[in-house]
N, C-alpha and C positions, 0 to 999 in steps of 0.2 A: 573450469571450461579450459579447452586444449586452446594455447595460444599457437599461432602461427609459426614465429621464430624460434619458439623452443620445440618444431617440429623440424626444422630444415639444421642440415651440417653447420657445425659453428663456421667455415670459409666463407657460406654464404649468407649470415645473418645479418652482419653488417653490408654488404650490398642490397640485401633484401630490404632494409631500413630505409636506405638513400634513395630506391627504387620507389618506394611509397611516399615518401618524403614530396620527391620531384612527380609523383603523379596526377595531383591536381593542379602545377602550373603548366604539366605538357595540357590537359584538360584545356585549363584556360589559352593558351596558345591556340590550342585547335577552335576555338571558339571567335577568339577576334582574326585569326587568318584565314580561315576555311570558309567554304560557301556556307549559306544556312542550312541549307538541303543536301550537304555534302555526307557520303555515306561515311568516310573516316572521319567526319567528324562527328558524327552521330553516335558512331562506334566506341571511339575514343572518352565521348563526354559519358555516354552510358556506363561503360565498364567501370571509369572512376567512381561514377555516383554510384553503381550497385556496389562495387567490392572494398574499393581503398578504404576509406574511412573507416568500416567498419572492420578490414584487416590491419590497419592501424592501431584500433579501439582494441583489440585482441591480445596484443599484447602485454594490457593490463588487467586481463583477467585469469584464473587462476588455471594451472595443467590437471587436466584429467588423470587417473590412474593409468591411461593408455601408454605404454614407452615405447612402443613401436612405431613403424611407419604406415601402418595398413589404413585400410578404406575407412573403420571408422572414425579416425582423427581426421582423414584429412575432410569428410562429411560433415563430421561435427564442426571442425575450423570453418569450413564453405558457410555453413548455414548460419553461423554465428554471424561471420564476417558481413552478407547480405543483410540478415536482422539488425546489426546495431547501424550500417550505412543507410538504411532507410530510416532509423528513427534519429538521426545525425542530420538526415537531409530535411527531416519534417522541422526538426527544431532551429534549424539554420534558415528554413523557408519562412517561417510563421512570424518572426518579429517583421520583415519586410511586408509582406502580404498586411498583417493589422496594420503597419503604417502607411501602407499606398506607394511604397516604393521599390517593389518586387521588381527585379531584374534579374534573369539568368546569370548576368559575367558577375554580379553582386554575391549569389547566391555561391557560384563556381570560388570564387577568393575568397568566401569565407569558409566551407568545406576545404578547401586547400591550406590555408592556414593552419586550420586544424588538425587535419592529417599530419602536415610537417609537424607539429607538434606533440603527436601521438605517438609518430613515428622514432621523432629522435630524441625526445625526453628519455632520460632512465627511470626505468619503472621502479615507484616505490617497492623495498624488501625484494629486490632482486634476488634470486637465489648464486648466491657464489658456487664454481664449479666443484661437482662431489657432495654438493647437499642434497639431505633425501629430500624426495617431492613428497607434497603434502597429500592429503589423504582427498579422496574426494568431496566427502562431506564437511571436511575442515571449515569452518566459518569465518569470512576476510573479517580480520580485527578491528575494531575502529581505528580511525585514520590519528595519527598520535599515539598509538600503544605499543608497548614493547612486547616481548615476549612474555608467556605464562610461564609466574616466578615458581609452578608446582612442575614444569616439567624440567625433566632431569637431563642435563647437556649428555653428547655420546660420549665415549670414552675417547681418551687422546689417544694415539697411536703406539705412546712409551710409557702408557699408561697401563697397569695390572688392574684389571676389573674384579669387583667381588665376585667371590667363587662361592660364596654360600648361595645356598639354593633359595629362589624367586617362590615365593610361595602365593604370590598375588597374580590375581588376573592379569592379562598383558592386554592391552587395548592399543587401537590403531593411532597412530598420533593424530592429535587434534579431535580427539573425539572423547565425551563426556565418558570418564571411566566410570566401569560398571559397578553397581551398588552390592555390597558381600552379602552373600546368602546368609540368611541366618540358621545356625545349626541344629535346630528344631523346624517342625512345623511353624506352618505361617498362623498368626494369632486369629482365633474363632470372628474375629468383629472385623478383619480387613478387608476391604474389598478390591478391586482388580482397577476399577478406573471410577473416578469422580469427575463427572463434568461438572464444572460452574459457570452458571447461566442459560438462561432457556431465550436466547434470543435467536435470530436465526442459523449462526452460525453453531451456537451448542444444539440447537434442536438438529440440525443437521449429523453433528459428529455424533450426535446420543443416537440416533436410529442406525446408522451405520455402525456403530459399535456393536449396537442390539443385533443387528442382521448376522455379523462376525462373530453372535453369540459367546461377546465377551461380559463378564458380570461387572455392572455398573450401577451405579444410582448418581440422578442429574437432581439438582440444585437450584432453584429459582422459580420466579412468577413468569410463566409464558408472555412475552414480547411486554415485559415491564417496563425496558427502556423508552422503546416506542411510545408505550400509552403516558409514562410519567414524564416525558422528557423531549417532547415533539409538539410544536404550538398545533392547537385545534383549528381543523381548516385544512391544514397541509396536504400536499396530493403528492405522491412519488413520482421523481425526476426519471426514475427507470422505468423501461415500456414494459406492460406485463409478462412479456414473453420472458423479460430477463429479470424478472422478481420471483422464480418459484423458489422456493427453498429445495434441495439437494437430497433426495431419498435414493437407495438402493435399488426400488421397484417403483414403476409407474402410477400415475393417476390419482398423483397429490401434486398437481401444479394449481395455480390461480384458475385458470379456466375451468379444471375440476372442483376447484371448491364455488366458483359460481353456479356450476350445474348439479353439482349435490345441494345448492339451498335455492334453486328455480330460478337464478337472476339469469340476464343476458350475458350474453359469451364476453369475454374479456378479449380485446384486439389492442394493438399498438397505439390507435385515432383518440384511447378513450383511457386520459390519467387515473390510476388507481387513488381512491381516497384513502387516508389514513385510517379513517376508522373501520374502512373495510378489510385492508391489509391487517390489522392486527385480529380481527375476525379468522381473518385467513389462517395465521398464525399460530391461533389458539384451536383451530380445526386442527392444525398440521399436529398438533402437540397431544391432542386427544386420540388421536389415531394413531399413532405412530411411537409417541413416547409417554403412554399413560401409566409411566411408575414415577412422573416428574414429582418432585417433594418442595412444595413450595413455602421455603425456608430459605431465609438468606446464612452465607457461609460470611461469618464474622474474621476467621483469621484461620492463615493456612502457615504451619510451619513444618521444616525438617523434620523427621523422625525415624528411629530405627525401622526399619521394612516399609520405609515409603512416608506419607504425609499425614501428619492431624490435622485434619479440619475442626474448627469449633463453630458452631452454631448456635445460629441465636435460641433453640431450644434449650442448650446448656448439653447434648450431644456431642459427642467428642469422636468421630469415626477415625479408621485407620484406612487410607487409600496409599497402594501398590504407585498409582499413578494419577495424578490430575491434568484434567485438560481447563484452561481458563477460556473462556466463553465470554467475558465481561463486558463487553460493548466498546461502543466510542465515549460515554458521559465522563470517565474518569481521566480523559486525556482532552477535555475540550481546553482550548487555549485560548488567550485573550492577553491583547499586546503589552508588553510590560509599561508603555507609559498610562497605561489604564489602571493600574494595580490601585493607587490612590482613589481614584474613584469607583472602583469595585469596593472597597474595604464602605466607602462612605454608603452604598449603598446607590450610584447613581450609575453605574455601568455594571454590564451582566452578559451573560455569554446564550444564544438563544436556546439552550439547552436545561436553561433554568424558568424556563415559563411555559405553562400549560395552556395559558390562556394571555392572549396580545391583548386584550378588549381594557385591559387595568393600564393603559398606557393613551387612552382617550382622551383627545383634547390636548395631550402635551406633543412636543418637540421630542423628535430622537430621531438620533445620527445612525445611521446601522452601517457599520462599517462592512465592505468585501464587496467583490461582482460577480460572487456566483451565485448558485441557485437557494442557500439559504438566505444570503443576503437581499436578494430580491425577488424570495417569497417572502420574505419574513417584513420586506415593504411595503409591498402590493397588500396583505393581512393587516397591517397595521393603520395602512391608508383609508381601507375596507372596514375598519374599526374607529374609524373619524379621526386617528391620531392624524400628526403631523411630520411624515418621514421626511428624511435627506439622505441617500445613499451616498456613501463617501467610497470612492474607488480609486487605487494605485494605478488602476489600468486604464487605457488610453481611451477606452470606448467598450460601453456593456454591451455582451452578444446575447444571442439567444441562438437553442439548436434549430436545425432547418426540422421541418415537420416529417415525419416516416412518408416513405411512396405510398401513393395510395392505387400502384395498378395500373395507373395510365401514363398519360407522360410525365408527370412528375417523378417515376420512378427511372427514365432517361434522364432527367435533369438533375436526380440526387442520388444515383444508386449505392455511393459509399460503402463500405464495408461495414456490417455489424459490429457492435460494442455494448456494452453493460447498457448506454444510456440512448439505445438506437443505434439507427446509420447515419454517418456523414463525421464518425471519431476515426480516422483512419491510424493514427497512433493508439489510441487506448485501445481499439479492435486489436491490433500486434499484439501492445504486450498484454491484453486479457488471455492471450492464447499461448502464453508463456510465461508462465509463473517461475517455473523449475530454470529457465534461461535466465529469466532475471535474477534469481538466486545467486546466480555466477558471474553475474557484473560485478565491477568493483562499486564496492560499497556507495562513494562519492555520486557515481553514476544512479546506482539506485536510488540515493536520495532526490537528485535533480529530478529524474522520471515519479516519482512519488509527488513534488511538488510539482510539475507543470503539465503532468495527463491527469486527467483531464483540463484544459484550460478552464478558465471560472466561465460559465455561462448560465444561462437561465435555459428553461425547458420551453419547447416549441409553444404549446398551449400555455404560457402565461406572459408571454408578448402582449397580446392583447389586454390583458388586465392591467401591466405594469407600465408599457410604454407612455410614456408622457402625462401620468396619473401625478409623480410627484418629483422633487430636483434631483438629480444626479449629477454631481461633482467628479467627474473623471479626472485623473492624472494628479491626484491630492494624497501625498504621503505625512502622516499622523508624525507631530516631532512631538509631542506635548498636550497633557489633559490637567487643567485646574480646577478641583472642585471648590465650590463656594457658593453657600446664600441659597441651596436647590439646584443650581444649576451645572453645568460643565462649559466652560471655554475650554473650545479645540483648537491647538494650533498647529497649522495647515500649511506646506509647501507647495505650490501648483506647479507642473511641467516644467516651468520656466525658471523655479526656485524662489518664487515670489512669495512671502507671510502672506496667511489668509486666518482669520479666524471666525470659529461657528459656535455661537451660544446654543443650548440644548437644554434639555431638561433631564434627558438620559441617554445614555450611548448602548448600544445594542451590537458587540462585538460577535457579528456573523465571519470570525475567520477562520471558523473548522477546526481541526485537534491535530494535536500534535503527540504522538508517542512518546511517553515518559514512564516509565515504570518505579520509578520515586514516588510518584503520586497514585499507584497503587496500594492502596492501606489495607488491601485484603490479604498480602504477602506477609508475613511476619519481616521485623529489618532485619534481621540476620540473613533470611535468606533472601529477603531481596537485594542485598548488598552481595550476596556471594554470585548473583548471575553474573555472565559476560555483558557488557552492552557494548551499542554503537549507536550514538547520536541518539542516545534515551532510551532506544530500543532493544529486545532481548537479542542476542545472537542465536538464531535458530540455525539447525541440520535439514536435511533434505524432508526430513518426516514430521519438523515442526517441534521438534524436542528441543529445550534448552539447555545453558551447561549445568543445568540439575539434572541429573537423571531421573526420569520419568516425570517432568515438568513441562508441559506442552502450551503453547499459547497460539490462538487462533483468532480470525477475525483481523480488524483494524492493526492491532499490535503487532501480527504477522506480515503487515503491508510490506515495511522499511525492507524484510527478507524477500517478499515475495511480490513485490510491484503491487501499481492500483488495482489486481484485479482483485484483493482482499479489503479493499473498500465498499466494495458491494456484494448484493447478497447473491449474484448470480458466479462468486467466488467459493460459496458454500461445498460447491461439489468437490473442486479440486483441493481444499482443505481436509475435509472429512474423508478422502480417499486415502488421501496422504497419513492423516493422523492415526485412521483405521489400522492402513498397512503398517507402522513403526510400532504401535502396541500389540499389534498380534505376533508381530517379530520377535518385540522383547520378552513375551509368553512364551517364544518356543525357545529362547537363550536359557 
């Protein structure tokens, strides 16, 4: 993404950085010295909040291929600056709001300090004068990684370049090298694309590729992960209007499914039961991905002409490209202190349990403050277990209900988001997956961690509030298994130690992408991929550093933001993957 400083003449860059660094303190001075309703004060503060933090942050983004100073550069830079300013403002406001210490002065001081740091600190990997700009789709390298050892350095001015003719294909800097063409016709058994996985992302990708007339095979059982790795009785946190699997044609939403089954229409005030959503996914598959092959892919390895897949049937088809839509289950995260308890069978992730009634009568500590933790604790309580929620947050929050078209709409308008209305930052990020990919890797990871904030669905509050103990502000420091119980060592928000003895620990701590745990990939192929923070580095078309290997769904969220954590991201991902695959076929 174009950065403001690189688009300015060299003699202006340093003064512009100093002006950005001082802008927040000027806004603070206006806040303290000028009258509350003064026009000058409002103008100075609004300009700072809407533009300056984001303008300083754009210094840390990568440049686009525009080398001139035309209007596209100015428009893109201004749009990115405003978007980043809004994101940083929300991040600055939220801690004060949650702790009840919010004042405009504190927020402006926080943003002023942040803007000064972003404006004055040297950006990592700043280009030297005369260095070649990066290609637009060059993924940001992981923090702490060096240059690609396979990239040849440019010839020195006094060095005579090799005069032998270059018979290899030339590629843009940072792009994965093109796969060499085979001298003869492709093997008869080679398919264009293999889609591995038949959840929402796999099904959406498959039907988009079919609409583009791409020859493909789809492997997996429809909605298998949802069926096998989510607790019975669960309801979707996302509203029905944001839970449709994307398709190039109309008529396959959750409302269409309910109409086809003769059920009442879906609306945002009625949460969707898990069983109904699984039926919807299978109904979708039967109509749009009829060629689904219900077999498991055991291993994928690189081969001449593409990738060789080993199926549980013994067949080994060859695919020119592979789209991995394996879902979130491989990335289930359990905190390090619980590893010994997991080995002893005294701790687990919720994805390991289909029926929580097995814990009836037991004391269960549920770690987390998000929807998964609160709903698991509620289901445990309703199954006559004895749950205790242990959360690091200072309070347990629930989403506001959707507007009902009357006075509620005026009180809680809020922008739309994958979880309904009222999640402002999530709504903004979810509409800018391409822009998220251009952000610096540390900022992308922070957005992925903090957006959306941990909370429960609005419909869960009545079933959960006051039904079981909730320990807020607790940090897990150790877990000691022994004699069929677990002793949890906790620290409260004041640093005081506290012990909690339970029969089992349910770590509803979410998912963290780490492709080292993706056993379906051959170890050699896995180790050859470029990664950052455990996630594959992806191009704008979701292609990894292995040409022809695509990742979608949660594995792509570290590159494209929180949108890819929700079903509503299937359209964005499927369109991008399809465009990249069809463009590759034309080359």
